C-alpha positions, 0 to 999 in steps of 0.5 A: 500500500502506498503512503499517499493512499494511507495519508488520505485516510482518517485516524480510525481508518488507519487504526483499522488498516493496522489491525488488518495488516497485523492479522494478515502478517500473523496468518502469513507467519503461521503459513510459513511455520507450517511450510504452506507459504509459497511467496516468502516476500509477502512477509517483508511487504506486510511488515513494511506496510505495517510500519508505514501505516503506524508511522502515518498514524503517529504523524496524524496524532502528532498533528492533531495534538498541536 
């Protein structure tokens, strides 16, 4: 997911997106553990998406506090 797409969302939508990404990452980790994961690059992509969403969420909270 691109940062511009995330910046267009509000705080509640970003929190929901982070939750969904964390769930997706957990499922991918379980697939890897049971050797059912075929595309291992998805783990890294999901982890980066989580970090990107959390960063933008923190920026929005900081702006709202000002």
